[in-house]
C-alpha positions as CSV (number, residue, x, y, z in Angstrom):
1,M,8.9,-11.8,-15.7
2,K,9.1,-14.9,-13.5
3,H,12.1,-16.2,-15.4
4,I,13.6,-12.8,-16.4
5,R,14.1,-11.6,-12.8
6,P,16.5,-14.4,-11.7
7,V,18.6,-13.9,-14.9
8,I,18.8,-10.2,-14.3
9,Y,19.8,-10.5,-10.6
10,L,22.5,-13.2,-11.5
11,A,23.8,-11.0,-14.3
12,L,23.9,-8.0,-11.8
13,A,25.8,-10.0,-9.2
14,I,28.3,-11.3,-11.7
15,L,28.8,-7.8,-13.2
16,G,29.2,-6.3,-9.8
17,L,31.9,-8.9,-8.9
18,L,33.8,-8.3,-12.2
19,L,33.5,-4.5,-11.7
20,Q,35.7,-4.8,-8.6
21,I,38.4,-6.2,-11.0
22,F,37.7,-4.4,-14.2
23,P,36.5,-0.8,-13.7
24,W,35.8,-0.3,-17.3
25,L,32.6,-2.4,-16.9
26,E,30.9,0.5,-15.1
27,L,28.6,1.5,-17.9
28,P,27.1,-2.0,-18.6
29,A,27.0,-2.5,-14.8
30,A,25.0,0.8,-14.5
31,T,22.6,-0.3,-17.2
32,A,22.1,-3.6,-15.4
33,C,21.4,-1.7,-12.1
34,A,18.7,0.5,-13.8
35,V,17.0,-2.6,-15.3
36,A,17.2,-4.5,-12.0
37,M,15.6,-1.6,-10.1
38,A,12.8,-1.4,-12.7
39,V,12.2,-5.1,-12.4
40,S,12.4,-5.1,-8.6
41,L,10.0,-2.3,-7.9
42,P,6.7,-4.1,-8.5
43,Y,7.8,-6.9,-6.1
44,T,8.7,-4.6,-3.1
45,S,6.5,-3.9,-0.2
46,K,4.2,-0.8,-0.4
47,G,6.2,1.2,2.1
48,S,9.5,0.3,0.3
49,R,8.1,1.1,-3.0
50,I,6.9,4.6,-1.9
51,L,10.4,5.3,-0.4
52,V,12.2,4.2,-3.5
53,I,10.1,6.2,-5.9
54,F,10.2,9.3,-3.8
55,L,14.0,9.2,-3.2
56,M,14.8,8.3,-6.8
57,S,12.6,11.1,-8.1
58,V,14.2,13.6,-5.8
59,S,17.7,12.3,-6.7
60,C,17.0,12.5,-10.4
61,L,15.8,16.1,-10.1
62,F,19.0,16.9,-8.2
63,M,21.1,15.3,-11.0
64,L,19.2,17.0,-13.9
65,S,19.2,20.4,-12.3
66,H,23.0,20.4,-11.8
67,G,23.6,19.0,-15.4
68,A,25.3,15.8,-14.1
69,G,27.2,14.0,-16.9
70,L,27.0,10.3,-17.8
71,S,29.9,9.4,-15.6
72,L,28.1,10.7,-12.5
73,W,24.9,8.9,-13.4
74,T,26.8,5.6,-13.8
75,K,28.5,6.2,-10.4
76,A,25.2,6.9,-8.8
77,L,23.7,3.7,-10.1
78,T,26.7,1.5,-9.2
79,D,27.6,3.2,-5.9
80,M,26.2,0.4,-3.8
81,L,26.6,-2.5,-6.4
82,D,29.4,-4.0,-4.4
83,V,27.0,-4.5,-1.5
84,V,24.4,-6.0,-3.8
85,V,26.9,-8.6,-4.8
86,V,27.4,-9.6,-1.2
87,V,23.6,-9.7,-0.7
88,S,23.3,-11.9,-3.8
89,F,26.0,-14.5,-3.1
90,V,25.7,-14.9,0.7
91,P,22.4,-16.8,0.7
92,L,24.3,-19.6,-1.1
93,L,25.3,-20.6,2.4
94,T,21.7,-21.6,3.1
95,L,22.1,-24.6,0.7
96,G,24.5,-26.2,3.2
97,V,22.2,-25.5,6.1
98,T,19.0,-26.9,4.5
99,E,20.7,-29.9,2.9
100,G,22.6,-30.8,6.0
101,G,19.6,-30.5,8.3
102,S,21.7,-28.5,10.8
103,L,18.8,-26.5,12.3
104,N,16.5,-29.5,12.9
105,V,18.4,-30.1,16.1
106,L,16.9,-26.9,17.4
107,G,13.4,-28.3,17.2
108,D,14.4,-31.5,18.9
109,F,16.0,-29.5,21.7
110,L,13.0,-27.3,22.2
111,G,10.7,-30.3,22.3
112,T,12.6,-32.3,24.9
113,H,14.5,-29.9,27.2
114,V,12.9,-26.5,27.3
115,K,10.0,-26.1,29.7
116,S,9.3,-22.3,30.0
117,M,8.6,-19.4,27.9
118,W,11.8,-17.7,28.9
119,G,13.8,-20.8,28.1
120,C,12.3,-21.0,24.6
121,Y,13.0,-17.3,24.1
122,A,16.7,-17.6,25.1
123,V,17.3,-20.6,23.0
124,I,15.8,-19.2,19.8
125,A,17.5,-15.7,20.4
126,V,20.9,-17.4,20.8
127,A,20.2,-19.6,17.7
128,A,19.3,-16.5,15.7
129,F,22.5,-14.8,16.8
130,I,24.7,-17.8,15.8
131,V,23.0,-18.7,12.6
132,G,22.4,-15.0,11.6
133,S,26.2,-14.6,11.6
134,L,26.3,-17.1,8.8
135,I,23.2,-16.9,6.6
136,L,21.9,-13.4,7.5
137,V,18.3,-12.6,6.9
138,T,17.5,-16.1,5.6
139,T,17.9,-17.0,9.3
140,I,14.4,-15.6,10.1
141,P,12.2,-17.8,7.9
142,L,14.4,-20.9,8.5
143,L,14.3,-20.5,12.3
144,W,10.7,-19.5,12.2
145,V,9.6,-22.6,10.4
146,I,11.6,-25.0,12.5
147,S,10.8,-23.3,15.9
148,S,7.2,-22.8,15.2
149,A,6.8,-26.5,14.3
150,A,8.4,-27.5,17.5
151,L,6.7,-24.9,19.8
152,S,3.2,-25.4,18.4
153,R,3.3,-28.9,20.0
154,F,3.4,-27.5,23.5
155,M,2.5,-23.8,23.2
156,K,-0.7,-22.0,22.3
157,D,0.8,-19.0,20.5
158,P,4.4,-19.5,19.4
159,D,4.3,-16.5,17.1
160,R,4.0,-14.1,20.0
161,L,7.4,-15.4,21.2
162,L,9.1,-15.8,17.9
163,V,8.3,-12.2,16.7
164,I,10.4,-10.8,19.5
165,S,13.2,-13.4,20.0
166,I,14.3,-14.0,16.4
167,P,14.7,-10.4,15.3
168,R,16.5,-9.3,18.5
169,G,19.0,-12.2,18.3
170,Y,19.5,-11.7,14.6
171,S,20.0,-8.0,14.8
172,A,22.8,-8.5,17.4
173,A,24.7,-10.6,14.7
174,L,24.5,-7.7,12.2
175,V,27.1,-5.7,14.1
176,W,30.0,-8.0,13.2
177,A,28.9,-10.7,10.6
178,P,31.4,-10.6,7.8
179,A,28.9,-11.1,5.1
180,A,26.2,-8.7,6.4
181,P,25.3,-5.9,4.0
182,T,25.3,-3.7,7.0
183,V,28.9,-4.3,7.6
184,A,29.7,-3.7,3.9
185,V,27.9,-0.4,3.8
186,C,29.4,0.9,7.0
187,L,32.9,-0.1,6.0
188,A,32.4,1.6,2.6
189,A,31.1,4.7,4.3
190,S,33.8,4.9,6.9
191,Q,36.7,3.6,4.8
192,A,37.6,1.3,7.8
193,Q,39.1,-2.2,7.6
194,W,36.8,-5.0,8.9
195,L,39.6,-6.7,10.8
196,D,40.3,-3.5,12.7
197,V,36.7,-3.1,13.8
198,L,36.1,-6.7,14.4
199,P,37.1,-7.1,18.1
200,Y,35.0,-4.1,19.2
201,A,32.1,-5.1,17.0
202,I,32.0,-8.6,18.5
203,G,32.0,-7.1,22.0
204,V,29.1,-4.9,21.1
205,S,27.1,-7.7,19.5
206,F,27.4,-9.8,22.8
207,V,26.2,-6.8,24.8
208,Y,23.2,-6.6,22.5
209,L,22.6,-10.3,22.8
210,A,22.8,-10.1,26.6
211,L,20.3,-7.2,26.5
212,A,18.0,-9.2,24.3
213,L,18.1,-12.1,26.8
214,F,17.6,-9.8,29.8
215,T,14.6,-8.1,28.2
216,G,13.1,-11.4,27.2
217,Y,13.5,-12.6,30.8
218,Q,11.7,-9.6,32.1
219,C,8.9,-10.1,29.6
220,F,8.4,-13.9,29.9
221,K,9.7,-14.9,33.3
222,G,6.3,-15.3,34.9
223,E,4.5,-16.8,32.0
224,K,4.1,-20.6,32.4
225,A,0.3,-20.9,32.0
226,D,0.7,-20.7,28.2
227,L,2.7,-23.8,28.0
228,L,1.2,-27.2,27.2
229,H,4.6,-28.9,27.6
230,L,4.9,-32.4,28.9
231,E,7.9,-34.4,30.0
232,A,8.9,-35.4,26.4
233,K,11.9,-37.5,26.1
234,P,13.5,-38.9,22.9
235,L,12.7,-42.6,22.4
236,P,15.6,-45.0,22.3
237,E,15.2,-45.6,18.6
238,D,15.5,-41.9,17.9
239,E,19.0,-41.7,19.5
240,G,20.7,-42.3,16.1
241,L,18.7,-39.5,14.6
242,F,19.7,-37.1,17.3
243,A,23.4,-38.1,16.9
244,T,23.1,-37.4,13.1
245,R,21.6,-34.0,13.7
246,R,24.2,-33.1,16.3
247,K,26.8,-33.9,13.7
248,A,25.1,-31.7,11.2
249,L,25.1,-28.9,13.8
250,I,28.8,-29.3,14.4
251,Q,29.4,-29.3,10.6
252,M,27.5,-26.0,10.4
253,M,29.5,-24.4,13.1
254,F,32.7,-25.6,11.4
255,F,31.9,-23.9,8.2
256,L,30.7,-20.7,10.0
257,I,34.1,-20.5,11.7
258,A,35.9,-21.3,8.4
259,F,33.9,-18.6,6.5
260,V,34.8,-16.0,9.2
261,I,38.5,-16.9,9.3
262,S,38.8,-17.0,5.5
263,V,37.3,-13.5,5.2
264,A,39.4,-12.2,8.1
265,L,42.7,-13.6,6.7
266,L,42.1,-12.6,3.1
267,T,41.0,-9.1,3.8
268,G,43.4,-8.5,6.7
269,P,46.9,-9.8,6.3
270,Y,46.5,-10.4,2.5
271,G,44.7,-7.1,1.9
272,L,42.3,-8.5,-0.7
273,N,39.1,-6.6,-1.7
274,Y,36.3,-7.3,1.0
275,Y,33.6,-7.2,-1.8
276,V,35.4,-9.9,-3.8
277,V,36.4,-12.1,-0.9
278,V,33.0,-12.4,0.7
279,P,31.1,-13.7,-2.4
280,V,33.9,-16.0,-3.6
281,A,34.3,-17.4,0.0
282,A,30.5,-18.0,0.2
283,L,30.5,-19.9,-3.1
284,C,33.6,-21.9,-2.3
285,I,32.6,-22.9,1.2
286,T,29.1,-23.8,0.1
287,L,30.4,-26.1,-2.6
288,L,32.9,-27.6,-0.1
289,W,30.1,-28.0,2.5
290,L,27.8,-29.8,0.0
291,V,30.7,-32.2,-0.9
292,V,31.4,-33.0,2.8
293,I,27.7,-33.8,3.4
294,K,27.7,-36.0,0.2
295,K,25.4,-33.8,-1.9
296,T,27.9,-33.6,-4.8
297,R,25.4,-34.9,-7.4
298,R,22.7,-32.4,-6.3
299,I,25.0,-29.4,-6.7
300,P,23.9,-28.4,-10.3
301,M,20.2,-28.8,-9.3
302,L,20.7,-26.9,-6.0
303,L,22.6,-23.9,-7.8
304,L,19.8,-23.8,-10.4
305,G,17.2,-23.8,-7.7
306,F,19.0,-21.0,-5.9
307,I,19.0,-18.9,-9.0
308,K,15.3,-19.5,-9.8
309,N,13.9,-19.4,-6.3
310,T,16.2,-17.6,-3.9
311,L,17.7,-14.7,-6.0
312,P,14.3,-13.2,-6.9
313,G,13.7,-12.8,-3.1
314,I,16.4,-10.1,-2.8
315,G,14.5,-7.7,-5.1
316,S,13.4,-5.5,-2.3
317,Q,16.9,-5.2,-0.9
318,V,18.4,-4.6,-4.4
319,A,15.9,-1.7,-4.9
320,L,16.7,-0.2,-1.4
321,L,20.5,-0.6,-1.7
322,L,20.7,0.9,-5.2
323,T,18.4,3.8,-4.1
324,A,20.6,4.5,-1.1
325,G,23.7,4.7,-3.4
326,F,22.0,6.9,-5.9
327,F,20.6,9.2,-3.3
328,G,23.9,9.5,-1.6
329,T,25.7,10.5,-4.9
330,A,22.9,13.0,-5.7
331,M,23.2,14.5,-2.3
332,S,26.8,15.4,-3.1
333,L,25.5,17.9,-5.8
334,T,23.2,19.8,-3.3
335,P,23.7,22.1,-0.3
336,I,22.1,19.4,1.8
337,E,25.4,17.5,2.2
338,G,27.0,20.7,3.3
339,W,24.3,21.3,5.8
340,I,24.7,17.8,7.2
341,G,28.5,18.4,7.4
342,S,27.9,21.7,9.2
343,L,25.5,20.0,11.7
344,L,28.1,17.3,12.3
345,A,30.8,19.9,12.7
346,F,28.6,21.7,15.2
347,F,28.3,18.5,17.3
348,C,32.0,17.7,16.8
349,D,32.8,21.0,18.6
350,R,30.9,19.7,21.6
351,G,33.1,16.8,22.2
352,V,33.4,13.0,21.4
353,L,30.5,11.9,23.5
354,V,28.1,14.4,21.9
355,I,29.1,13.4,18.3
356,I,28.6,9.7,19.0
357,A,25.2,10.4,20.5
358,A,24.3,12.6,17.5
359,L,25.2,9.9,15.0
360,V,23.1,7.3,17.0
361,V,20.1,9.7,17.1
362,L,20.5,10.4,13.4
363,I,20.5,6.7,12.3
364,V,18.2,5.2,14.9
365,G,15.8,8.1,14.8
366,G,15.6,8.1,11.1
367,A,14.9,4.4,11.1
368,V,11.9,4.9,13.5
369,I,10.3,7.2,11.0
370,G,11.0,4.9,8.1
371,I,14.3,6.2,6.6
372,H,16.3,3.1,5.7
373,P,19.5,3.0,7.7
374,F,21.6,2.5,4.5
375,I,20.5,5.8,3.2
376,T,21.4,7.6,6.5
377,I,24.8,5.9,6.6
378,V,25.6,6.7,3.0
379,V,24.8,10.4,3.7
380,V,26.9,10.5,6.9
381,G,29.7,8.8,4.9
382,K,29.8,11.9,2.6
383,S,30.8,14.0,5.7
384,L,33.5,11.6,6.8
385,E,36.2,14.3,6.7
386,T,34.3,16.2,9.4
387,L,34.1,13.2,11.7
388,E,37.8,12.2,11.2
389,S,38.8,15.5,12.9
390,V,37.3,14.1,16.2
391,L,36.9,10.3,15.9
392,P,39.3,7.6,14.5
393,I,37.9,5.8,11.5
394,T,37.5,2.6,13.5
395,V,35.3,4.4,16.0
396,V,33.2,5.9,13.2
397,A,32.7,2.5,11.7
398,L,31.8,1.0,15.1
399,T,29.3,3.7,15.7
400,L,27.7,3.2,12.3
401,L,27.6,-0.6,12.7
402,S,26.1,-0.5,16.2
403,A,23.5,2.1,15.4
404,S,22.5,0.5,12.1
405,S,21.8,-2.8,13.8
406,I,19.4,-1.1,16.1
407,G,18.0,0.8,13.2
408,F,17.3,-2.4,11.3
409,L,15.5,-3.9,14.3
410,I,13.3,-0.8,14.7
411,S,12.7,0.3,11.2
412,P,9.4,-0.8,9.6
413,L,11.1,-0.9,6.2
414,S,14.2,-3.0,6.9
415,A,14.6,-6.5,5.7
416,T,14.4,-7.8,9.3
417,A,11.0,-6.2,9.9
418,L,9.6,-7.1,6.4
419,V,10.6,-10.7,6.6
420,T,9.4,-11.1,10.2
421,S,6.1,-9.4,9.4
422,A,5.6,-11.8,6.5
423,M,6.2,-14.8,8.7
424,A,4.0,-13.5,11.6
425,H,1.3,-12.0,9.3
426,L,1.6,-8.7,11.2
427,S,2.3,-5.2,10.1
428,S,5.9,-4.3,9.8
429,F,5.2,-1.3,12.0
430,V,4.1,-3.6,14.8
431,V,7.1,-5.9,14.3
432,G,9.6,-3.0,14.2
433,P,8.7,0.2,16.2
434,R,6.0,-1.2,18.5
435,N,7.8,-4.3,19.7
436,N,11.3,-3.0,19.9
437,L,11.2,0.9,20.4
438,V,11.9,0.6,24.2
439,Y,14.6,-2.1,23.6
440,G,16.2,0.2,20.9
441,V,16.3,3.2,23.2
442,I,18.0,1.1,26.0
443,A,20.5,-0.4,23.5
444,S,21.2,3.0,22.1
445,F,22.2,4.4,25.5
446,L,24.4,1.3,26.1
447,M,26.0,1.6,22.8
448,V,26.9,5.3,23.2
449,V,28.6,4.5,26.4
450,I,30.5,1.5,25.0
451,V,31.7,3.4,21.8
452,Y,32.7,6.4,23.9
453,I,34.9,4.1,26.0
454,V,36.3,2.6,22.9
455,S,37.1,6.0,21.5
456,Q,39.0,6.9,24.6
457,W,40.9,3.6,24.4
458,A,41.6,4.0,20.7
459,V,43.1,7.5,21.3
C-alpha cells in the first residue's frame, strides 16, 4: 500500500487534468476516484473517517433509492475532481521553497530582531499569510519547523504562540490565493470568475490579517516574562549567509507574483480553464524556479520524491473533497435541496443583508459542529438560482470565500486544524473551535458588513 497510494493519487491528478480537456474520460476518472477514496480512508483522521463514511453511506442510499443511472454515479464521483487536481499539483511549489531556503531568513529575523511575544506573533502571522498564498497548507508544517527552531532558543513555550499565529495568518490567505482549493470550490459553486472576485477578496483577506494582528496584540501585548531573548546579533562572518537567504526570499516572492499574474492573465483576458491553468502553472513555475536556483540536476529526484512522499499526504483532503462532491450530487435527488432552496428564498425575501448573514451562519456554524465547509458550499451552490435573484454572482462568490476561510479556521475537521494539531500534538477541537471561536465570530460580523457594502457597490 505504501507504494500503491502515490501511484493512484498521481493517476487521479493526471486523469482529472485530462478530463477538463477530454470529457469522454469521465468513466475511468470515476473509477479512479472510487479507488482513491477506498485507499485514502484508512489514512484519514478518526473524525474525518466517520464523516466520510456517514455522508457516503447516506449519499449512496439516496442514489439507490432514486434509481440513479451510471452517468449520475460517475458525475457524483468526479464532481470535485477538478479541485483534487489543484490540491495535487500545487504542493509542487514547495520544492522551490525548500530547495531555495527562502524561509530560513524568517528564523534568522526572529532570532536577531524580535524581542517580544507580540512581535513574534505578528511576524509569523504575516509570514503565514504571504507564504500561504503560494504553497497553501504546506505552509503550516514548514513555518512551524522553522519558527519553532528559532523561538525555542529564547522562548519557553513556542507552541503556544505558533498554534494561534500560523492558522490565523494562513486562513486569511485562503480568501484570495489562486491555487487554494477553497477558491476553486467557491468559484465552481457560484459560477463566478476569479478575476472578477479578486479585488474584493484581497481586500477581505487584508481585513482578516489586520484582525489577526489586533487580536494577537490583545493576547500577547503584556507577556514578556516568557522570553529568554538576549541581544543576539549576526556575527560578521554570517553576513554573506544572510545576504544569500535574503536573495532566496526575494526569489520566492518573485515566483509568487509570477504565479498569481500567470493565473490571472490566463483565466481572465485569455479565458482559459481555471482548473487547467493552476496545475500547469504550478508545474511550469516550479521547474523554472529550480532551474534559476541551479537545481536542474536534482529535478528528476525531487519530482520522484514529491510523488512518493508528498502526494500520499493529501489522502485526507482527497477523501473529504470527493465526499463533498458526491454528497452534493446526491442531494439533488432529494427534497433536502428544495428545502434549503426554500430556506434561502425565505431569507432572500428579507433583504440582502439578511441573506448574506444567513450564508455566513450556515457555513461558519456548520464548520463549528464539524461539517466540512466544502460540503456546505456545494449544497449552497445547488441553490444558486435562488441567490442570483438577490445577489450578483460576484457577491455570492465573495460571501462563500470569506465565510469558508473562517470555517476552515474554526472547523475541527479542516486541513488547517488537522495539520496544526499534528504539529502541536493537540486535539483539533482545541486548535479549531476553542482557540478561534471568538475570533471567528468577530471576523464573521466584519465580513457581513464588508460584503454588504460590496453588494451595494456592485449593484
